[in-house]
Phi, psi and omega in degrees: 000137180297152177267110182267352186287331182275001174058028176263150176301142183273133177298152182308316181298341179264004177272107178301322181301322179290318179301313180295318178300309181298320179295316178300316178294324179293323179293316178298323177294318179298320180284342189306313181301312180294321179292321178298317177302324179274356184058048178232150167269167180298314177299322177298317179300317180296323175300312179298320179298312181297316181290327178296318181290319189257358181068302179216138178221153170282158178302321180297314180293320178298316178300319179294317179299320184264000183055045178239138176280166184297329179294332177270320186287318184303310178298326177297314180293322178299317181296315179295326178291317177298332178274000177078020184265342177208167174233150175238131180224137176290142177295139178287332181274338180208106185298340180285342182267128177246123177266141181234135173212157181285146170275176176299322177296324178292320176299313180298319180296318177299316180293330177297327182262019187295335185274355183302311178299325178297320178299316179296314181299313180298316184288335185296327184075011180269145173288169178300319179295317178295318179300312180298320179294316179299315180297315180298314179294320177298315178295319179296315178300315180299312180302316183292321184269348181263005180286000000 
């Protein structure tokens, strides 16, 4: 942990934000080949993962799960809908609510990209305990700073 008491600038290597940023970019680079084969971008892949897991979500809930605002999410959903991978339908009980779910083609596309996390786990060199600890700490950090 950096020493903040001496009031000196922290070197780049000691910035956790940079480490997480660089790691995120490295993961996206690692996933790039598999995503290209599936003709998906990383954000599109995340939408498919979330919808596959939850079957149906409102646009609002999907945005919250993925930490995306509606200005980013809506064009993404429109493109996936145009490609026949999902459908969006207004709620019959409340027209302001839009429900999203995968089509059969969307389910197949999600399953096509199923091995990406396995590639990351193998490449990580982490033990199962280390992986679980990293995931738990990452989730804890996110929960604490996103409140």
